[in-house]
C-alpha positions in Angstrom: 171.9 110.9 -18.2 169.2 108.3 -18.8 170.2 104.7 -19.0 169.5 102.8 -22.3 166.6 101.0 -20.7 165.1 104.4 -19.7 165.6 105.8 -23.2 163.9 102.8 -24.7 161.0 103.1 -22.3 160.6 106.7 -23.5 160.7 105.4 -27.1 158.0 102.9 -26.3 155.8 105.6 -24.7 156.2 108.0 -27.6 155.4 105.3 -30.1 152.3 104.1 -28.2 150.7 107.5 -27.5 152.0 109.9 -30.2 150.9 109.4 -33.8 153.7 110.6 -36.2 153.1 114.1 -37.7 153.2 112.9 -41.3 150.5 110.2 -40.7 148.3 112.7 -38.8 148.7 115.2 -41.7 147.8 112.5 -44.2 144.6 111.7 -42.3 143.7 115.4 -42.1 144.2 115.8 -45.9 142.1 112.7 -46.4 139.3 114.3 -44.4 139.3 117.3 -46.7 138.6 115.0 -49.6 135.5 113.5 -48.2 132.0 114.9 -48.1 131.5 116.5 -44.6 128.4 114.5 -43.7 129.7 111.2 -45.0 130.6 108.1 -42.9 134.1 108.3 -44.3 134.5 111.9 -42.9 133.0 110.8 -39.6 135.5 107.9 -39.3 138.5 110.2 -40.2 137.4 112.8 -37.6 137.2 110.1 -35.0 140.7 108.9 -35.8 142.1 112.4 -35.6 140.3 113.1 -32.3 141.5 109.8 -30.9 145.1 110.7 -31.8 144.8 114.1 -30.1 143.3 112.5 -27.0 146.0 109.9 -26.8 148.7 112.4 -27.0 147.1 114.8 -24.5 146.3 112.0 -21.9 149.5 109.9 -22.5 147.4 106.8 -23.3 147.8 104.3 -26.1 146.3 105.4 -29.4 144.9 101.9 -30.0 143.9 99.3 -27.5 145.9 96.7 -29.6 149.4 97.9 -28.9 150.6 95.3 -31.3 153.8 93.4 -31.9 156.9 95.4 -30.9 159.4 95.5 -33.7 162.8 97.2 -33.0 164.9 98.2 -36.1 168.4 98.9 -34.9 171.1 100.6 -37.0 174.1 99.8 -34.7 177.5 101.4 -34.4 180.5 99.4 -33.3 180.2 100.6 -29.7 176.5 99.3 -29.4 176.5 95.7 -28.2 173.5 93.5 -29.3 173.1 91.6 -26.1 173.1 94.8 -23.9 170.5 96.2 -26.2 168.2 93.2 -25.9 168.5 93.2 -22.1 167.7 96.9 -22.0 164.8 96.5 -24.5 163.2 93.7 -22.5 163.4 95.6 -19.3 161.8 98.6 -21.0 159.0 96.5 -22.4 158.2 95.0 -19.0 158.1 98.4 -17.4 156.0 99.9 -20.2 153.5 97.0 -19.7 153.3 97.7 -16.0 152.6 101.4 -16.7 149.8 100.5 -19.1 151.6 101.9 -22.2 151.4 98.5 -23.7 148.6 95.9 -23.4 149.5 92.5 -22.2 149.8 91.2 -25.7 152.2 88.3 -25.8 150.5 84.8 -25.8 152.2 81.4 -25.7 151.1 79.8 -28.8 150.6 76.2 -27.6 149.1 76.9 -24.2 147.3 80.0 -25.1 148.6 81.5 -21.8 149.3 85.3 -21.7 152.9 85.9 -20.5 151.7 89.1 -18.8 154.7 91.2 -19.6 155.0 91.2 -23.5 158.1 88.9 -23.4 158.2 85.5 -25.0 159.9 83.6 -27.8 160.5 86.1 -30.6 158.9 88.9 -28.6 159.9 91.6 -28.9 161.3 91.4 -32.4 164.7 92.9 -33.0 166.1 93.5 -36.5 169.8 94.3 -36.3 172.0 96.1 -38.9 175.5 97.5 -38.5 175.8 101.1 -39.7 179.6 101.0 -40.3 180.3 103.8 -37.7 182.3 103.7 -34.5 179.7 105.8 -32.6 176.1 106.9 -33.1 173.2 104.3 -33.3 169.6 104.6 -34.2 166.6 102.6 -33.0 163.2 102.8 -34.7 160.2 101.1 -33.0 157.2 100.0 -35.0 154.0 98.8 -33.2 152.0 96.6 -35.6 148.5 95.5 -34.5 146.8 92.2 -35.3 144.1 93.6 -37.5 146.5 94.9 -40.1 148.8 91.9 -39.7 146.0 89.5 -40.4 145.2 91.0 -43.8 148.8 91.1 -45.0 149.5 88.7 -47.8 152.1 87.0 -49.9 151.9 85.9 -53.5 154.0 83.6 -55.7 154.1 84.6 -59.4 153.0 83.6 -61.9 149.4 83.4 -60.5 146.9 82.0 -62.9 143.9 83.0 -60.9 144.9 86.7 -60.9 146.4 86.5 -64.4 149.5 88.0 -62.8 152.9 87.4 -64.5 156.4 88.0 -63.3 156.5 91.7 -64.0 155.3 95.0 -62.4 151.9 94.6 -64.0 151.6 91.3 -62.1 152.8 92.9 -58.9 150.0 95.6 -59.3 147.4 92.8 -59.6 148.6 91.2 -56.4 148.5 94.4 -54.4 145.0 95.3 -55.6 143.8 91.8 -54.7 145.3 92.2 -51.2 143.4 95.4 -50.7 140.1 94.1 -52.1 140.4 91.1 -49.8 141.1 93.2 -46.8 138.3 95.7 -47.4 138.0 97.7 -44.1 139.3 94.9 -41.9 142.8 96.2 -41.7 141.5 99.5 -40.2 141.8 101.5 -43.4 142.9 103.9 -44.6 146.0 101.8 -44.7 149.7 102.2 -45.5 151.1 99.4 -47.6 154.7 98.1 -47.7 155.2 96.1 -50.9 158.3 93.8 -51.3 159.1 92.3 -54.7 161.5 89.3 -54.6 163.4 87.8 -51.8 162.4 84.5 -50.2 159.2 84.1 -48.2 160.7 85.2 -44.9 162.8 88.0 -46.4 159.9 89.3 -48.4 157.9 90.0 -45.2 160.9 91.6 -43.5 161.5 93.9 -46.5 157.9 94.8 -46.8 157.5 95.7 -43.2 160.7 97.8 -43.3 159.0 100.0 -45.9 156.5 101.1 -43.2 159.3 103.0 -41.6 159.4 105.5 -44.5 157.5 108.8 -44.1 154.4 109.6 -46.1 155.5 111.0 -49.5 158.9 109.4 -49.4 159.3 107.9 -52.9 161.5 105.0 -53.9 164.8 106.2 -55.5 164.1 103.6 -58.2 162.1 105.3 -61.0 160.1 102.2 -61.9 159.1 101.6 -58.2 158.3 105.2 -57.6 155.9 105.2 -60.6 154.4 101.9 -59.3 153.8 103.4 -55.8 152.0 106.4 -57.2 149.9 104.3 -59.7 148.9 101.8 -57.0 147.9 104.6 -54.6 145.7 106.1 -57.3 144.2 102.8 -58.4 143.5 101.6 -54.8 141.8 104.9 -53.8 139.4 104.5 -56.8 138.1 101.2 -55.3 135.8 103.1 -53.0 136.5 101.0 -49.9 137.2 104.0 -47.9 138.0 104.5 -44.1 137.1 101.5 -42.1 135.3 100.1 -45.2 132.5 102.7 -45.0 133.2 103.8 -48.6 135.0 107.0 -49.6 137.9 108.4 -51.5 140.8 107.3 -49.3 141.4 103.6 -48.9 145.2 104.0 -48.5 147.3 106.9 -47.3 150.5 105.6 -49.0 152.1 102.8 -50.9 155.8 102.0 -50.5 157.6 99.5 -52.7 161.0 97.9 -52.7 162.7 95.1 -54.6 165.1 92.4 -53.3 167.1 89.7 -54.9 165.5 86.4 -55.6 166.4 83.0 -57.0 165.2 82.1 -60.6 162.6 79.7 -59.4 160.8 82.2 -57.1 159.1 85.5 -57.6 157.3 86.6 -54.4 155.2 89.7 -53.9 154.6 90.5 -50.2 152.2 93.1 -49.0 152.5 94.3 -45.4 149.3 96.1 -44.5 149.5 98.8 -41.8 146.4 100.4 -40.3 145.8 104.1 -40.2 147.4 104.1 -36.8 151.0 103.7 -38.1 152.9 103.9 -34.9 156.6 104.4 -35.4 159.2 106.6 -33.6 163.0 106.8 -33.6 165.6 107.2 -30.9 169.1 108.6 -31.7 171.8 107.2 -29.5 175.1 109.3 -29.5 
């Protein structure tokens, strides 16, 4: 039986080299919507070819292997410190094998740590699942290009004429996409969090990126907002990599959290087309 560290190494490898099937299918569907000789179609074909090559050759899909974010749903028999120790060992080994780029930099000195470990790296989000046995770990690799165009808004916003309602939320999300253009490596996947505090808003918005393409919010108002935003954004004409076209986003996921009366935040986590997420079930 593989050790926990070995299982996590396999999780890192799968996440880095194997684009999830639902994302790949969404890219293929987007390709069918574009004119065959367009720049948009060419970009989408390149993305699909890149994903196939990465999977076949066991190489990272993108040279920016991003920030490692582990989302743990832990049973009672799954200790947090043992997980961190195993995860860090797996990250170091994955870096040595070239599955991860040396991507962790000390902020003040600018020095690369060389092994992807450092303060806050990797990120681990821990939740207890209420069971005695059976844990789940999902890994998300989020690159810098998409992270740089993620945004947070505080409503009301006079410049956007956005009030504290879903119409105001819509204006914020559209603004985030227009500002990003192709710089987030579109077509993107958006996680939208309404409410929370500033820190919690970003965590909730990123957690939405773990949902599969087509997985609608169970809240009717949010489900309707997701579909409307996807339609509105794809009419902007930004297209794959900003080359123009019919597909600027593959999906929009929305969630709402609690807030205090003085605050109404809208947080947009932008994920590039290369939405790298995989899950490990631990029995």
